[in-house]
C-alpha positions as CSV (number, residue, x, y, z in Angstrom):
1,M,85.7,162.8,41.8
2,D,82.4,161.4,42.9
3,K,81.9,161.7,46.7
4,N,80.4,158.2,46.7
5,Y,83.6,156.8,45.3
6,F,84.8,156.1,48.8
7,S,81.5,154.6,49.9
8,L,81.9,151.2,51.4
9,D,78.7,150.1,49.6
10,N,80.5,150.8,46.3
11,D,83.8,149.2,47.2
12,I,84.2,146.1,45.0
13,G,86.3,144.3,47.6
14,F,83.7,144.9,50.3
15,L,80.9,143.7,48.0
16,I,82.7,140.6,47.1
17,Q,83.5,139.8,50.7
18,R,79.8,140.3,51.6
19,A,78.8,138.0,48.8
20,L,81.4,135.4,50.0
21,Q,80.1,135.6,53.6
22,S,76.6,134.9,52.3
23,V,77.8,131.9,50.2
24,K,79.9,130.5,53.1
25,S,77.0,130.9,55.5
26,N,74.7,129.0,53.2
27,F,77.4,126.4,52.6
28,Y,78.0,125.7,56.3
29,E,74.2,125.5,56.9
30,K,73.9,122.8,54.3
31,F,77.2,120.9,54.7
32,S,78.0,121.1,58.4
33,K,76.2,117.8,59.0
34,Y,78.8,116.2,56.7
35,G,81.7,117.8,58.5
36,L,83.1,119.3,55.3
37,T,84.9,122.6,54.9
38,T,84.7,124.5,51.7
39,K,88.2,123.4,50.7
40,Q,87.4,119.7,51.4
41,Y,84.3,120.1,49.3
42,G,86.5,121.5,46.5
43,V,88.8,118.5,46.8
44,L,85.8,116.1,46.5
45,I,84.4,117.9,43.5
46,R,87.8,117.9,41.7
47,L,88.2,114.2,42.4
48,W,84.7,113.4,41.3
49,E,85.7,115.1,38.0
50,E,89.0,113.2,37.8
51,D,90.0,110.7,40.5
52,G,93.7,110.0,41.1
53,L,95.1,113.5,40.5
54,P,98.6,114.1,41.7
55,Q,98.5,116.0,45.0
56,K,100.4,118.9,43.6
57,E,98.0,119.2,40.6
58,L,95.0,119.0,42.9
59,G,96.4,121.9,44.9
60,S,97.0,123.8,41.7
61,R,93.5,123.2,40.4
62,L,92.1,124.5,43.8
63,Y,94.4,127.5,43.8
64,T,95.9,126.2,47.1
65,D,99.5,126.1,48.1
66,G,101.4,122.9,48.9
67,A,101.3,123.1,52.7
68,T,97.6,123.9,52.7
69,I,96.6,121.1,50.4
70,T,98.7,118.6,52.4
71,G,96.8,119.6,55.6
72,I,93.4,119.3,53.8
73,I,94.3,115.8,52.4
74,D,95.7,114.7,55.9
75,R,92.3,115.6,57.4
76,M,90.3,113.9,54.6
77,E,92.4,110.8,55.0
78,R,91.6,110.7,58.7
79,E,87.9,110.9,57.8
80,S,88.5,108.0,55.2
81,L,87.3,110.2,52.3
82,V,90.5,110.0,50.3
83,V,93.7,107.9,50.2
84,R,97.2,108.8,48.9
85,K,99.1,106.4,46.7
86,K,102.5,106.6,45.1
87,D,102.4,106.6,41.3
88,G,103.5,103.2,39.9
89,N,105.5,104.8,37.1
90,D,106.9,107.7,39.0
91,R,107.4,107.2,42.7
92,R,108.0,110.9,43.2
93,L,104.3,111.5,42.4
94,T,101.7,111.1,45.1
95,K,98.2,110.7,43.7
96,V,95.0,111.3,45.6
97,Y,92.1,108.9,45.2
98,L,88.6,108.8,46.6
99,T,87.7,106.0,49.0
100,I,84.3,104.2,48.8
101,K,83.1,106.7,51.4
102,G,84.3,109.6,49.2
103,H,82.5,108.2,46.2
104,K,79.3,107.6,48.1
105,L,79.2,111.2,49.2
106,K,78.7,112.3,45.6
107,N,75.2,110.8,45.5
108,E,74.4,112.1,49.0
109,L,75.6,115.6,48.2
110,K,74.1,115.9,44.7
111,Q,70.8,117.3,46.0
112,E,72.5,119.5,48.6
113,I,74.7,121.0,45.9
114,F,71.7,121.7,43.7
115,E,69.8,123.4,46.6
116,L,72.8,125.4,47.7
117,N,73.3,126.8,44.2
118,K,69.6,127.5,43.9
119,I,69.7,129.5,47.2
120,I,72.8,131.5,46.2
121,L,71.5,132.3,42.7
122,E,67.8,132.6,43.3
123,K,67.7,136.4,42.8
124,L,69.5,136.3,39.4
125,T,68.2,135.5,36.0
126,H,69.8,132.7,33.9
127,E,71.6,135.4,31.8
128,E,72.8,137.1,35.0
129,V,74.2,133.8,36.3
130,R,76.0,133.2,33.1
131,Q,77.5,136.8,33.2
132,L,78.4,136.5,36.9
133,K,80.3,133.2,36.3
134,R,82.1,134.8,33.3
135,L,83.0,137.9,35.3
136,I,84.2,136.0,38.4
137,K,86.4,133.8,36.2
138,K,87.8,137.0,34.6
139,L,88.7,138.3,38.0
140,S,90.4,135.1,39.3
């Protein structure tokens, strides 16, 4: 067995954690002025893609458990970014909708999102970015 096998610099978990720390640091630098967490940002993106998702489905699409998504939505409601509404056809379903403020953030954050991705991926070629996304999806 290679003696470097147990090197921390070769440990995939450690390397992913380091990359995640870098991404989060850049995220907070860009988005702290908006008061958004990474999970709230994820909620906004999903709702910009498809507004009015059932809360349970939203949690599932963000790989977040029920209690956690409830807390995230609670905080976002207090910030007037989203609103919950019972489904007219199935009152057991609670759907989450963007407010006007939540919709407006899309235009405000568009450039910030572009710049964040540019910073995170600046050292990679287009092909490496494509491969990285494919590999990360494969691991998830």
